[in-house]
PDBQT receptor file of N, H, CA, C and O in Angstrom, charges set to zero:
ATOM      1  N   MET A   1       6.614   1.148  10.400  1.00  0.00    +0.000 N 
ATOM      2  CA  MET A   1       6.362   0.055   9.782  1.00  0.00    +0.000 C 
ATOM      3  C   MET A   1       5.865  -0.990  10.584  1.00  0.00    +0.000 C 
ATOM      4  O   MET A   1       6.301  -1.081  11.731  1.00  0.00    +0.000 OA
ATOM      5  N   ILE A   2       5.007  -1.814  10.167  1.00  0.00    +0.000 N 
ATOM      6  H   ILE A   2       4.653  -1.740   9.235  1.00  0.00    +0.000 HD
ATOM      7  CA  ILE A   2       4.484  -2.680  11.141  1.00  0.00    +0.000 C 
ATOM      8  C   ILE A   2       4.459  -4.206  10.548  1.00  0.00    +0.000 C 
ATOM      9  O   ILE A   2       3.910  -4.377   9.460  1.00  0.00    +0.000 OA
ATOM     10  N   ARG A   3       5.036  -5.310  11.232  1.00  0.00    +0.000 N 
ATOM     11  H   ARG A   3       5.482  -5.171  12.116  1.00  0.00    +0.000 HD
ATOM     12  CA  ARG A   3       5.293  -6.597  10.738  1.00  0.00    +0.000 C 
ATOM     13  C   ARG A   3       4.054  -7.260  11.287  1.00  0.00    +0.000 C 
ATOM     14  O   ARG A   3       3.736  -7.167  12.472  1.00  0.00    +0.000 OA
ATOM     15  N   ASP A   4       3.400  -7.900  10.430  1.00  0.00    +0.000 N 
ATOM     16  H   ASP A   4       3.659  -7.976   9.467  1.00  0.00    +0.000 HD
ATOM     17  CA  ASP A   4       2.222  -8.871  10.819  1.00  0.00    +0.000 C 
ATOM     18  C   ASP A   4       2.555 -10.462  11.016  1.00  0.00    +0.000 C 
ATOM     19  O   ASP A   4       3.661 -10.953  10.794  1.00  0.00    +0.000 OA
ATOM     20  N   VAL A   5       1.415 -11.176  11.468  1.00  0.00    +0.000 N 
ATOM     21  H   VAL A   5       0.516 -10.777  11.648  1.00  0.00    +0.000 HD
ATOM     22  CA  VAL A   5       1.766 -12.434  11.386  1.00  0.00    +0.000 C 
ATOM     23  C   VAL A   5       2.192 -13.340  10.133  1.00  0.00    +0.000 C 
ATOM     24  O   VAL A   5       2.690 -14.460  10.245  1.00  0.00    +0.000 OA
ATOM     25  N   SER A   6       1.927 -12.700   8.952  1.00  0.00    +0.000 N 
ATOM     26  H   SER A   6       1.522 -11.790   8.862  1.00  0.00    +0.000 HD
ATOM     27  CA  SER A   6       2.226 -13.352   7.803  1.00  0.00    +0.000 C 
ATOM     28  C   SER A   6       4.026 -13.069   7.483  1.00  0.00    +0.000 C 
ATOM     29  O   SER A   6       4.664 -13.659   6.611  1.00  0.00    +0.000 OA
ATOM     30  N   GLY A   7       4.575 -12.042   8.418  1.00  0.00    +0.000 N 
ATOM     31  H   GLY A   7       4.057 -11.562   9.126  1.00  0.00    +0.000 HD
ATOM     32  CA  GLY A   7       5.948 -11.943   7.962  1.00  0.00    +0.000 C 
ATOM     33  C   GLY A   7       6.027 -10.678   7.235  1.00  0.00    +0.000 C 
ATOM     34  O   GLY A   7       7.092 -10.063   7.200  1.00  0.00    +0.000 OA
ATOM     35  N   LEU A   8       4.936 -10.229   6.631  1.00  0.00    +0.000 N 
ATOM     36  H   LEU A   8       4.070 -10.729   6.659  1.00  0.00    +0.000 HD
ATOM     37  CA  LEU A   8       4.946  -9.086   5.669  1.00  0.00    +0.000 C 
ATOM     38  C   LEU A   8       5.333  -7.769   6.713  1.00  0.00    +0.000 C 
ATOM     39  O   LEU A   8       5.075  -7.747   7.916  1.00  0.00    +0.000 OA
ATOM     40  N   VAL A   9       5.953  -6.784   6.009  1.00  0.00    +0.000 N 
ATOM     41  H   VAL A   9       6.162  -6.802   5.031  1.00  0.00    +0.000 HD
ATOM     42  CA  VAL A   9       6.263  -5.462   6.846  1.00  0.00    +0.000 C 
ATOM     43  C   VAL A   9       5.437  -4.465   5.967  1.00  0.00    +0.000 C 
ATOM     44  O   VAL A   9       5.549  -4.297   4.753  1.00  0.00    +0.000 OA
ATOM     45  N   TRP A  10       4.590  -3.844   6.825  1.00  0.00    +0.000 N 
ATOM     46  H   TRP A  10       4.499  -3.980   7.811  1.00  0.00    +0.000 HD
ATOM     47  CA  TRP A  10       3.603  -2.805   6.265  1.00  0.00    +0.000 C 
ATOM     48  C   TRP A  10       4.014  -1.435   6.490  1.00  0.00    +0.000 C 
ATOM     49  O   TRP A  10       4.437  -1.033   7.574  1.00  0.00    +0.000 OA
ATOM     50  N   PHE A  11       3.882  -0.724   5.450  1.00  0.00    +0.000 N 
ATOM     51  H   PHE A  11       3.538  -1.051   4.570  1.00  0.00    +0.000 HD
ATOM     52  CA  PHE A  11       4.244   0.718   5.811  1.00  0.00    +0.000 C 
ATOM     53  C   PHE A  11       3.407   1.736   5.014  1.00  0.00    +0.000 C 
ATOM     54  O   PHE A  11       2.877   1.195   4.043  1.00  0.00    +0.000 OA
ATOM     55  N   LYS A  12       3.127   3.066   5.134  1.00  0.00    +0.000 N 
ATOM     56  H   LYS A  12       3.558   3.505   5.922  1.00  0.00    +0.000 HD
ATOM     57  CA  LYS A  12       2.367   4.094   4.721  1.00  0.00    +0.000 C 
ATOM     58  C   LYS A  12       3.055   5.245   4.193  1.00  0.00    +0.000 C 
ATOM     59  O   LYS A  12       4.201   5.541   4.531  1.00  0.00    +0.000 OA
ATOM     60  N   SER A  13       2.474   5.791   3.499  1.00  0.00    +0.000 N 
ATOM     61  H   SER A  13       1.543   5.550   3.224  1.00  0.00    +0.000 HD
ATOM     62  CA  SER A  13       3.143   7.270   3.192  1.00  0.00    +0.000 C 
ATOM     63  C   SER A  13       3.333   8.199   4.220  1.00  0.00    +0.000 C 
ATOM     64  O   SER A  13       2.397   8.427   4.986  1.00  0.00    +0.000 OA
ATOM     65  N   SER A  14       4.411   8.771   4.352  1.00  0.00    +0.000 N 
ATOM     66  H   SER A  14       5.172   8.586   3.730  1.00  0.00    +0.000 HD
ATOM     67  CA  SER A  14       4.628   9.982   5.430  1.00  0.00    +0.000 C 
ATOM     68  C   SER A  14       3.453  10.975   5.223  1.00  0.00    +0.000 C 
ATOM     69  O   SER A  14       3.028  11.503   6.251  1.00  0.00    +0.000 OA
ATOM     70  N   TYR A  15       2.894  11.292   4.104  1.00  0.00    +0.000 N 
ATOM     71  H   TYR A  15       3.239  10.863   3.269  1.00  0.00    +0.000 HD
ATOM     72  CA  TYR A  15       2.101  12.162   3.542  1.00  0.00    +0.000 C 
ATOM     73  C   TYR A  15       0.613  11.852   4.045  1.00  0.00    +0.000 C 
ATOM     74  O   TYR A  15      -0.322  12.644   3.925  1.00  0.00    +0.000 OA
ATOM     75  N   SER A  16       0.524  10.453   4.685  1.00  0.00    +0.000 N 
ATOM     76  H   SER A  16       1.284   9.810   4.783  1.00  0.00    +0.000 HD
ATOM     77  CA  SER A  16      -0.888  10.097   5.115  1.00  0.00    +0.000 C 
ATOM     78  C   SER A  16      -1.255  10.419   6.456  1.00  0.00    +0.000 C 
ATOM     79  O   SER A  16      -2.340  10.033   6.891  1.00  0.00    +0.000 OA
ATOM     80  N   SER A  17      -0.386  11.153   7.230  1.00  0.00    +0.000 N 
ATOM     81  H   SER A  17       0.495  11.467   6.877  1.00  0.00    +0.000 HD
ATOM     82  CA  SER A  17      -0.556  11.542   8.849  1.00  0.00    +0.000 C 
ATOM     83  C   SER A  17      -1.673  12.701   8.505  1.00  0.00    +0.000 C 
ATOM     84  O   SER A  17      -1.566  13.425   7.516  1.00  0.00    +0.000 OA
ATOM     85  N   SER A  18      -2.569  12.771   9.282  1.00  0.00    +0.000 N 
ATOM     86  H   SER A  18      -2.657  12.182  10.086  1.00  0.00    +0.000 HD
ATOM     87  CA  SER A  18      -3.747  13.591   9.454  1.00  0.00    +0.000 C 
ATOM     88  C   SER A  18      -4.238  13.877  10.616  1.00  0.00    +0.000 C 
ATOM     89  O   SER A  18      -3.729  13.174  11.488  1.00  0.00    +0.000 OA
ATOM     90  N   SER A  19      -5.126  14.720  11.059  1.00  0.00    +0.000 N 
ATOM     91  H   SER A  19      -5.539  15.291  10.350  1.00  0.00    +0.000 HD
ATOM     92  CA  SER A  19      -6.073  15.006  12.116  1.00  0.00    +0.000 C 
ATOM     93  C   SER A  19      -6.845  14.139  12.385  1.00  0.00    +0.000 C 
ATOM     94  O   SER A  19      -7.195  13.804  13.517  1.00  0.00    +0.000 OA
ATOM     95  N   GLU A  20      -7.248  13.612  11.181  1.00  0.00    +0.000 N 
ATOM     96  H   GLU A  20      -6.963  13.885  10.262  1.00  0.00    +0.000 HD
ATOM     97  CA  GLU A  20      -8.609  12.591  11.040  1.00  0.00    +0.000 C 
ATOM     98  C   GLU A  20      -8.258  11.292  11.249  1.00  0.00    +0.000 C 
ATOM     99  O   GLU A  20      -9.095  10.451  10.921  1.00  0.00    +0.000 OA
ATOM    100  N   GLY A  21      -7.098  10.873  11.773  1.00  0.00    +0.000 N 
ATOM    101  H   GLY A  21      -6.418  11.555  12.040  1.00  0.00    +0.000 HD
ATOM    102  CA  GLY A  21      -6.771   9.532  12.018  1.00  0.00    +0.000 C 
ATOM    103  C   GLY A  21      -5.828   8.802  10.617  1.00  0.00    +0.000 C 
ATOM    104  O   GLY A  21      -5.071   9.346   9.814  1.00  0.00    +0.000 OA
ATOM    105  N   ASP A  22      -6.166   7.681  10.727  1.00  0.00    +0.000 N 
ATOM    106  H   ASP A  22      -6.781   7.239  11.380  1.00  0.00    +0.000 HD
ATOM    107  CA  ASP A  22      -5.202   6.781   9.632  1.00  0.00    +0.000 C 
ATOM    108  C   ASP A  22      -6.332   6.567   8.440  1.00  0.00    +0.000 C 
ATOM    109  O   ASP A  22      -7.110   5.619   8.543  1.00  0.00    +0.000 OA
ATOM    110  N   SER A  23      -6.408   7.467   7.307  1.00  0.00    +0.000 N 
ATOM    111  H   SER A  23      -5.776   8.237   7.224  1.00  0.00    +0.000 HD
ATOM    112  CA  SER A  23      -7.411   7.089   6.399  1.00  0.00    +0.000 C 
ATOM    113  C   SER A  23      -6.453   7.007   5.040  1.00  0.00    +0.000 C 
ATOM    114  O   SER A  23      -6.375   7.974   4.282  1.00  0.00    +0.000 OA
ATOM    115  N   CYS A  24      -5.760   5.816   4.810  1.00  0.00    +0.000 N 
ATOM    116  H   CYS A  24      -5.823   5.030   5.426  1.00  0.00    +0.000 HD
ATOM    117  CA  CYS A  24      -4.964   5.633   3.876  1.00  0.00    +0.000 C 
ATOM    118  C   CYS A  24      -4.877   4.063   3.657  1.00  0.00    +0.000 C 
ATOM    119  O   CYS A  24      -5.511   3.267   4.350  1.00  0.00    +0.000 OA
ATOM    120  N   VAL A  25      -3.981   3.679   2.566  1.00  0.00    +0.000 N 
ATOM    121  H   VAL A  25      -3.466   4.326   2.003  1.00  0.00    +0.000 HD
ATOM    122  CA  VAL A  25      -3.639   2.367   2.327  1.00  0.00    +0.000 C 
ATOM    123  C   VAL A  25      -2.159   2.134   3.024  1.00  0.00    +0.000 C 
ATOM    124  O   VAL A  25      -1.387   3.057   3.285  1.00  0.00    +0.000 OA
ATOM    125  N   GLU A  26      -1.908   0.779   3.270  1.00  0.00    +0.000 N 
ATOM    126  H   GLU A  26      -2.535   0.029   3.058  1.00  0.00    +0.000 HD
ATOM    127  CA  GLU A  26      -0.526   0.506   3.641  1.00  0.00    +0.000 C 
ATOM    128  C   GLU A  26      -0.219  -0.564   2.486  1.00  0.00    +0.000 C 
ATOM    129  O   GLU A  26      -1.108  -1.250   1.982  1.00  0.00    +0.000 OA
ATOM    130  N   ILE A  27       1.320  -0.644   2.067  1.00  0.00    +0.000 N 
ATOM    131  H   ILE A  27       2.042  -0.086   2.475  1.00  0.00    +0.000 HD
ATOM    132  CA  ILE A  27       1.893  -1.558   1.184  1.00  0.00    +0.000 C 
ATOM    133  C   ILE A  27       2.823  -2.303   2.253  1.00  0.00    +0.000 C 
ATOM    134  O   ILE A  27       3.318  -1.895   3.303  1.00  0.00    +0.000 OA
ATOM    135  N   ALA A  28       2.887  -3.688   1.530  1.00  0.00    +0.000 N 
ATOM    136  H   ALA A  28       2.484  -4.019   0.677  1.00  0.00    +0.000 HD
ATOM    137  CA  ALA A  28       4.060  -4.394   1.895  1.00  0.00    +0.000 C 
ATOM    138  C   ALA A  28       4.833  -4.965   0.540  1.00  0.00    +0.000 C 
ATOM    139  O   ALA A  28       4.252  -5.220  -0.515  1.00  0.00    +0.000 OA
ATOM    140  N   VAL A  29       5.992  -5.086   0.731  1.00  0.00    +0.000 N 
ATOM    141  H   VAL A  29       6.465  -4.879   1.588  1.00  0.00    +0.000 HD
ATOM    142  CA  VAL A  29       6.800  -5.501  -0.471  1.00  0.00    +0.000 C 
ATOM    143  C   VAL A  29       7.249  -6.906  -0.315  1.00  0.00    +0.000 C 
ATOM    144  O   VAL A  29       7.823  -7.164   0.743  1.00  0.00    +0.000 OA
ATOM    145  N   ALA A  30       7.084  -7.908  -1.219  1.00  0.00    +0.000 N 
ATOM    146  H   ALA A  30       6.617  -7.699  -2.078  1.00  0.00    +0.000 HD
ATOM    147  CA  ALA A  30       7.520  -9.291  -1.118  1.00  0.00    +0.000 C 
ATOM    148  C   ALA A  30       8.031  -9.508  -2.420  1.00  0.00    +0.000 C 
ATOM    149  O   ALA A  30       7.873  -8.635  -3.272  1.00  0.00    +0.000 OA
ATOM    150  N   PRO A  31       8.632 -10.580  -2.686  1.00  0.00    +0.000 N 
ATOM    151  CA  PRO A  31       9.397 -10.887  -3.845  1.00  0.00    +0.000 C 
ATOM    152  C   PRO A  31       8.402 -10.979  -5.180  1.00  0.00    +0.000 C 
ATOM    153  O   PRO A  31       7.594 -11.903  -5.280  1.00  0.00    +0.000 OA
ATOM    154  N   ARG A  32       8.513 -10.070  -6.070  1.00  0.00    +0.000 N 
ATOM    155  H   ARG A  32       9.169  -9.319  -5.989  1.00  0.00    +0.000 HD
ATOM    156  CA  ARG A  32       7.645 -10.100  -7.192  1.00  0.00    +0.000 C 
ATOM    157  C   ARG A  32       6.121  -9.491  -6.910  1.00  0.00    +0.000 C 
ATOM    158  O   ARG A  32       5.275  -9.354  -7.794  1.00  0.00    +0.000 OA
ATOM    159  N   THR A  33       5.937  -9.158  -5.525  1.00  0.00    +0.000 N 
ATOM    160  H   THR A  33       6.624  -9.270  -4.807  1.00  0.00    +0.000 HD
ATOM    161  CA  THR A  33       4.370  -9.128  -5.464  1.00  0.00    +0.000 C 
ATOM    162  C   THR A  33       4.426  -7.826  -4.433  1.00  0.00    +0.000 C 
ATOM    163  O   THR A  33       5.305  -7.770  -3.573  1.00  0.00    +0.000 OA
ATOM    164  N   ILE A  34       3.406  -6.763  -4.583  1.00  0.00    +0.000 N 
ATOM    165  H   ILE A  34       2.692  -6.808  -5.281  1.00  0.00    +0.000 HD
ATOM    166  CA  ILE A  34       3.293  -5.757  -3.651  1.00  0.00    +0.000 C 
ATOM    167  C   ILE A  34       1.815  -5.914  -3.110  1.00  0.00    +0.000 C 
ATOM    168  O   ILE A  34       0.910  -6.150  -3.911  1.00  0.00    +0.000 OA
ATOM    169  N   HIS A  35       1.567  -5.787  -1.781  1.00  0.00    +0.000 N 
ATOM    170  H   HIS A  35       2.302  -5.595  -1.130  1.00  0.00    +0.000 HD
ATOM    171  CA  HIS A  35       0.536  -6.380  -1.119  1.00  0.00    +0.000 C 
ATOM    172  C   HIS A  35      -0.232  -4.830  -0.681  1.00  0.00    +0.000 C 
ATOM    173  O   HIS A  35       0.499  -3.919  -0.291  1.00  0.00    +0.000 OA
ATOM    174  N   VAL A  36      -1.494  -4.653  -0.761  1.00  0.00    +0.000 N 
ATOM    175  H   VAL A  36      -2.088  -5.393  -1.077  1.00  0.00    +0.000 HD
ATOM    176  CA  VAL A  36      -2.071  -3.268  -0.487  1.00  0.00    +0.000 C 
ATOM    177  C   VAL A  36      -3.298  -3.676   0.469  1.00  0.00    +0.000 C 
ATOM    178  O   VAL A  36      -4.116  -4.548   0.176  1.00  0.00    +0.000 OA
ATOM    179  N   ARG A  37      -3.307  -2.902   1.684  1.00  0.00    +0.000 N 
ATOM    180  H   ARG A  37      -2.642  -2.194   1.922  1.00  0.00    +0.000 HD
ATOM    181  CA  ARG A  37      -4.520  -3.152   2.601  1.00  0.00    +0.000 C 
ATOM    182  C   ARG A  37      -4.856  -1.711   3.034  1.00  0.00    +0.000 C 
ATOM    183  O   ARG A  37      -4.195  -0.715   2.741  1.00  0.00    +0.000 OA
ATOM    184  N   ASP A  38      -6.147  -1.751   3.883  1.00  0.00    +0.000 N 
ATOM    185  H   ASP A  38      -6.684  -2.560   4.121  1.00  0.00    +0.000 HD
ATOM    186  CA  ASP A  38      -6.796  -0.340   4.117  1.00  0.00    +0.000 C 
ATOM    187  C   ASP A  38      -5.918  -0.288   5.629  1.00  0.00    +0.000 C 
ATOM    188  O   ASP A  38      -5.751  -1.305   6.303  1.00  0.00    +0.000 OA
ATOM    189  N   SER A  39      -5.414   1.021   6.016  1.00  0.00    +0.000 N 
ATOM    190  H   SER A  39      -5.549   1.847   5.468  1.00  0.00    +0.000 HD
ATOM    191  CA  SER A  39      -4.835   1.019   7.425  1.00  0.00    +0.000 C 
ATOM    192  C   SER A  39      -5.933   1.024   8.423  1.00  0.00    +0.000 C 
ATOM    193  O   SER A  39      -5.641   0.836   9.604  1.00  0.00    +0.000 OA
ATOM    194  N   LYS A  40      -7.047   1.200   8.107  1.00  0.00    +0.000 N 
ATOM    195  H   LYS A  40      -7.285   1.352   7.148  1.00  0.00    +0.000 HD
ATOM    196  CA  LYS A  40      -8.191   1.308   9.222  1.00  0.00    +0.000 C 
ATOM    197  C   LYS A  40      -8.716  -0.220   9.617  1.00  0.00    +0.000 C 
ATOM    198  O   LYS A  40      -9.180  -0.536  10.713  1.00  0.00    +0.000 OA
ATOM    199  N   ASN A  41      -8.546  -1.037   8.547  1.00  0.00    +0.000 N 
ATOM    200  H   ASN A  41      -8.169  -0.780   7.657  1.00  0.00    +0.000 HD
ATOM    201  CA  ASN A  41      -8.853  -2.353   8.658  1.00  0.00    +0.000 C 
ATOM    202  C   ASN A  41      -7.872  -3.468   8.327  1.00  0.00    +0.000 C 
ATOM    203  O   ASN A  41      -7.957  -4.293   7.417  1.00  0.00    +0.000 OA
ATOM    204  N   THR A  42      -6.914  -3.326   9.257  1.00  0.00    +0.000 N 
ATOM    205  H   THR A  42      -6.845  -2.655   9.996  1.00  0.00    +0.000 HD
ATOM    206  CA  THR A  42      -5.608  -4.186   8.749  1.00  0.00    +0.000 C 
ATOM    207  C   THR A  42      -5.696  -5.823   8.687  1.00  0.00    +0.000 C 
ATOM    208  O   THR A  42      -4.873  -6.600   8.204  1.00  0.00    +0.000 OA
ATOM    209  N   ALA A  43      -7.061  -6.131   9.382  1.00  0.00    +0.000 N 
ATOM    210  H   ALA A  43      -7.730  -5.500   9.774  1.00  0.00    +0.000 HD
ATOM    211  CA  ALA A  43      -7.282  -7.439   9.274  1.00  0.00    +0.000 C 
ATOM    212  C   ALA A  43      -8.172  -7.857   8.256  1.00  0.00    +0.000 C 
ATOM    213  O   ALA A  43      -8.437  -9.049   8.100  1.00  0.00    +0.000 OA
ATOM    214  N   GLY A  44      -8.736  -6.803   7.432  1.00  0.00    +0.000 N 
ATOM    215  H   GLY A  44      -8.521  -5.835   7.559  1.00  0.00    +0.000 HD
ATOM    216  CA  GLY A  44      -9.655  -6.958   6.322  1.00  0.00    +0.000 C 
ATOM    217  C   GLY A  44      -8.968  -7.339   4.980  1.00  0.00    +0.000 C 
ATOM    218  O   GLY A  44      -7.750  -7.480   4.874  1.00  0.00    +0.000 OA
ATOM    219  N   PRO A  45      -9.689  -7.462   4.156  1.00  0.00    +0.000 N 
ATOM    220  CA  PRO A  45      -9.143  -7.974   2.603  1.00  0.00    +0.000 C 
ATOM    221  C   PRO A  45      -7.808  -7.389   2.207  1.00  0.00    +0.000 C 
ATOM    222  O   PRO A  45      -7.516  -6.260   2.601  1.00  0.00    +0.000 OA
ATOM    223  N   ARG A  46      -6.993  -8.074   1.465  1.00  0.00    +0.000 N 
ATOM    224  H   ARG A  46      -7.230  -8.992   1.144  1.00  0.00    +0.000 HD
ATOM    225  CA  ARG A  46      -5.767  -7.396   1.004  1.00  0.00    +0.000 C 
ATOM    226  C   ARG A  46      -5.773  -7.605  -0.400  1.00  0.00    +0.000 C 
ATOM    227  O   ARG A  46      -6.240  -8.670  -0.806  1.00  0.00    +0.000 OA
ATOM    228  N   LEU A  47      -5.308  -6.719  -1.266  1.00  0.00    +0.000 N 
ATOM    229  H   LEU A  47      -4.928  -5.855  -0.936  1.00  0.00    +0.000 HD
ATOM    230  CA  LEU A  47      -5.031  -6.693  -2.614  1.00  0.00    +0.000 C 
ATOM    231  C   LEU A  47      -3.516  -7.033  -2.825  1.00  0.00    +0.000 C 
ATOM    232  O   LEU A  47      -2.690  -6.548  -2.053  1.00  0.00    +0.000 OA
ATOM    233  N   ALA A  48      -3.057  -8.010  -4.044  1.00  0.00    +0.000 N 
ATOM    234  H   ALA A  48      -3.728  -8.405  -4.672  1.00  0.00    +0.000 HD
ATOM    235  CA  ALA A  48      -1.565  -8.408  -4.222  1.00  0.00    +0.000 C 
ATOM    236  C   ALA A  48      -1.798  -8.293  -5.750  1.00  0.00    +0.000 C 
ATOM    237  O   ALA A  48      -2.756  -8.714  -6.398  1.00  0.00    +0.000 OA
ATOM    238  N   PHE A  49      -0.561  -7.541  -6.228  1.00  0.00    +0.000 N 
ATOM    239  H   PHE A  49       0.218  -7.199  -5.701  1.00  0.00    +0.000 HD
ATOM    240  CA  PHE A  49      -0.254  -7.130  -7.551  1.00  0.00    +0.000 C 
ATOM    241  C   PHE A  49       1.133  -7.497  -7.776  1.00  0.00    +0.000 C 
ATOM    242  O   PHE A  49       1.985  -7.312  -6.907  1.00  0.00    +0.000 OA
ATOM    243  N   PRO A  50       1.438  -8.095  -9.097  1.00  0.00    +0.000 N 
ATOM    244  CA  PRO A  50       2.724  -8.172  -9.269  1.00  0.00    +0.000 C 
ATOM    245  C   PRO A  50       3.352  -7.197  -9.573  1.00  0.00    +0.000 C 
ATOM    246  O   PRO A  50       2.813  -6.334 -10.265  1.00  0.00    +0.000 OA
ATOM    247  N   SER A  51       4.678  -7.061  -9.137  1.00  0.00    +0.000 N 
ATOM    248  H   SER A  51       5.116  -7.762  -8.574  1.00  0.00    +0.000 HD
ATOM    249  CA  SER A  51       5.361  -5.765  -9.197  1.00  0.00    +0.000 C 
ATOM    250  C   SER A  51       5.348  -4.951 -10.138  1.00  0.00    +0.000 C 
ATOM    251  O   SER A  51       5.318  -3.725 -10.029  1.00  0.00    +0.000 OA
ATOM    252  N   THR A  52       5.374  -5.679 -11.277  1.00  0.00    +0.000 N 
ATOM    253  H   THR A  52       5.398  -6.675 -11.366  1.00  0.00    +0.000 HD
ATOM    254  CA  THR A  52       5.259  -4.849 -12.561  1.00  0.00    +0.000 C 
ATOM    255  C   THR A  52       4.008  -4.107 -12.739  1.00  0.00    +0.000 C 
ATOM    256  O   THR A  52       4.017  -2.930 -13.099  1.00  0.00    +0.000 OA
ATOM    257  N   ALA A  53       3.107  -4.653 -12.536  1.00  0.00    +0.000 N 
ATOM    258  H   ALA A  53       3.100  -5.609 -12.243  1.00  0.00    +0.000 HD
ATOM    259  CA  ALA A  53       1.519  -3.927 -12.384  1.00  0.00    +0.000 C 
ATOM    260  C   ALA A  53       1.605  -2.800 -11.437  1.00  0.00    +0.000 C 
ATOM    261  O   ALA A  53       0.950  -1.803 -11.740  1.00  0.00    +0.000 OA
ATOM    262  N   TRP A  54       2.286  -2.774 -10.354  1.00  0.00    +0.000 N 
ATOM    263  H   TRP A  54       2.818  -3.585 -10.108  1.00  0.00    +0.000 HD
ATOM    264  CA  TRP A  54       2.419  -1.836  -9.224  1.00  0.00    +0.000 C 
ATOM    265  C   TRP A  54       3.220  -0.641  -9.820  1.00  0.00    +0.000 C 
ATOM    266  O   TRP A  54       3.067   0.570  -9.660  1.00  0.00    +0.000 OA
ATOM    267  N   THR A  55       4.055  -1.296 -10.502  1.00  0.00    +0.000 N 
ATOM    268  H   THR A  55       4.179  -2.280 -10.632  1.00  0.00    +0.000 HD
ATOM    269  CA  THR A  55       5.084  -0.118 -11.238  1.00  0.00    +0.000 C 
ATOM    270  C   THR A  55       4.416   0.594 -12.410  1.00  0.00    +0.000 C 
ATOM    271  O   THR A  55       4.617   1.796 -12.586  1.00  0.00    +0.000 OA
ATOM    272  N   ASP A  56       3.725  -0.026 -13.114  1.00  0.00    +0.000 N 
ATOM    273  H   ASP A  56       3.561  -1.002 -12.971  1.00  0.00    +0.000 HD
ATOM    274  CA  ASP A  56       2.814   0.731 -13.985  1.00  0.00    +0.000 C 
ATOM    275  C   ASP A  56       1.878   1.530 -13.546  1.00  0.00    +0.000 C 
ATOM    276  O   ASP A  56       1.652   2.531 -14.226  1.00  0.00    +0.000 OA
ATOM    277  N   PHE A  57       1.146   1.322 -12.395  1.00  0.00    +0.000 N 
ATOM    278  H   PHE A  57       1.329   0.509 -11.843  1.00  0.00    +0.000 HD
ATOM    279  CA  PHE A  57       0.010   1.778 -11.753  1.00  0.00    +0.000 C 
ATOM    280  C   PHE A  57       0.643   3.184 -11.228  1.00  0.00    +0.000 C 
ATOM    281  O   PHE A  57       0.074   4.250 -11.462  1.00  0.00    +0.000 OA
ATOM    282  N   LEU A  58       1.744   3.113 -10.572  1.00  0.00    +0.000 N 
ATOM    283  H   LEU A  58       2.207   2.247 -10.382  1.00  0.00    +0.000 HD
ATOM    284  CA  LEU A  58       2.496   4.254  -9.923  1.00  0.00    +0.000 C 
ATOM    285  C   LEU A  58       2.738   5.301 -11.141  1.00  0.00    +0.000 C 
ATOM    286  O   LEU A  58       2.365   6.466 -11.005  1.00  0.00    +0.000 OA
ATOM    287  N   SER A  59       3.416   4.830 -12.422  1.00  0.00    +0.000 N 
ATOM    288  H   SER A  59       3.718   3.883 -12.533  1.00  0.00    +0.000 HD
ATOM    289  CA  SER A  59       3.646   5.649 -13.552  1.00  0.00    +0.000 C 
ATOM    290  C   SER A  59       2.325   6.446 -13.805  1.00  0.00    +0.000 C 
ATOM    291  O   SER A  59       2.279   7.671 -13.909  1.00  0.00    +0.000 OA
ATOM    292  N   TYR A  60       1.269   5.607 -13.891  1.00  0.00    +0.000 N 
ATOM    293  H   TYR A  60       1.306   4.611 -13.806  1.00  0.00    +0.000 HD
ATOM    294  CA  TYR A  60       0.133   6.252 -14.510  1.00  0.00    +0.000 C 
ATOM    295  C   TYR A  60      -0.482   7.283 -13.594  1.00  0.00    +0.000 C 
ATOM    296  O   TYR A  60      -1.045   8.275 -14.055  1.00  0.00    +0.000 OA
ATOM    297  N   ALA A  61      -0.360   7.017 -12.087  1.00  0.00    +0.000 N 
ATOM    298  H   ALA A  61       0.098   6.211 -11.712  1.00  0.00    +0.000 HD
ATOM    299  CA  ALA A  61      -1.026   7.815 -11.005  1.00  0.00    +0.000 C 
ATOM    300  C   ALA A  61      -0.052   9.062 -11.090  1.00  0.00    +0.000 C 
ATOM    301  O   ALA A  61      -0.643  10.142 -11.090  1.00  0.00    +0.000 OA
ATOM    302  N   SER A  62       1.158   9.111 -11.153  1.00  0.00    +0.000 N 
ATOM    303  H   SER A  62       1.638   8.233 -11.153  1.00  0.00    +0.000 HD
ATOM    304  CA  SER A  62       1.998  10.317 -11.230  1.00  0.00    +0.000 C 
ATOM    305  C   SER A  62       2.260  11.088 -12.385  1.00  0.00    +0.000 C 
ATOM    306  O   SER A  62       2.554  12.282 -12.337  1.00  0.00    +0.000 OA
ATOM    307  N   ASP A  63       2.149  10.370 -13.508  1.00  0.00    +0.000 N 
ATOM    308  H   ASP A  63       1.910   9.399 -13.547  1.00  0.00    +0.000 HD
ATOM    309  CA  ASP A  63       2.324  11.078 -14.667  1.00  0.00    +0.000 C 
ATOM    310  C   ASP A  63       1.065  11.089 -15.948  1.00  0.00    +0.000 C 
ATOM    311  O   ASP A  63       1.131  11.600 -17.067  1.00  0.00    +0.000 OA
ATOM    312  N   GLY A  64       0.143  10.467 -15.424  1.00  0.00    +0.000 N 
ATOM    313  H   GLY A  64       0.089  10.052 -14.516  1.00  0.00    +0.000 HD
ATOM    314  CA  GLY A  64      -1.046  10.319 -16.396  1.00  0.00    +0.000 C 
ATOM    315  C   GLY A  64      -2.146  10.948 -16.012  1.00  0.00    +0.000 C 
ATOM    316  O   GLY A  64      -1.779  11.916 -15.346  1.00  0.00    +0.000 OA
ATOM    317  N   PRO A  65      -3.616  10.901 -16.096  1.00  0.00    +0.000 N 
ATOM    318  CA  PRO A  65      -4.623  11.959 -15.970  1.00  0.00    +0.000 C 
ATOM    319  C   PRO A  65      -4.735  11.968 -14.803  1.00  0.00    +0.000 C 
ATOM    320  O   PRO A  65      -5.455  12.901 -14.450  1.00  0.00    +0.000 OA
ATOM    321  N   LEU A  66      -4.298  11.258 -13.838  1.00  0.00    +0.000 N 
ATOM    322  H   LEU A  66      -3.713  10.500 -14.126  1.00  0.00    +0.000 HD
ATOM    323  CA  LEU A  66      -4.607  11.290 -12.359  1.00  0.00    +0.000 C 
ATOM    324  C   LEU A  66      -3.824  12.348 -11.657  1.00  0.00    +0.000 C 
ATOM    325  O   LEU A  66      -4.232  12.923 -10.647  1.00  0.00    +0.000 OA
ATOM    326  N   ALA A  67      -2.585  12.598 -12.286  1.00  0.00    +0.000 N 
ATOM    327  H   ALA A  67      -2.253  12.131 -13.106  1.00  0.00    +0.000 HD
ATOM    328  CA  ALA A  67      -1.641  13.402 -11.669  1.00  0.00    +0.000 C 
ATOM    329  C   ALA A  67      -2.108  14.993 -11.452  1.00  0.00    +0.000 C 
ATOM    330  O   ALA A  67      -1.343  15.793 -10.913  1.00  0.00    +0.000 OA
TER     331      ALA A  67
């Protein structure tokens, strides 16, 4: 986990470790919001999703056509 200047604590999946480096996304959980950023560019743009939208996305990704 990594805490940044905004106070968010960022983490990534243990499945994201590879010999090619950090090519994944990191997430940070805040009240009612999930923040997402590129692990290769932690100072770059971030996305913020309402927690309900993030839950719907995870359900779709794990049970839907992306699974």
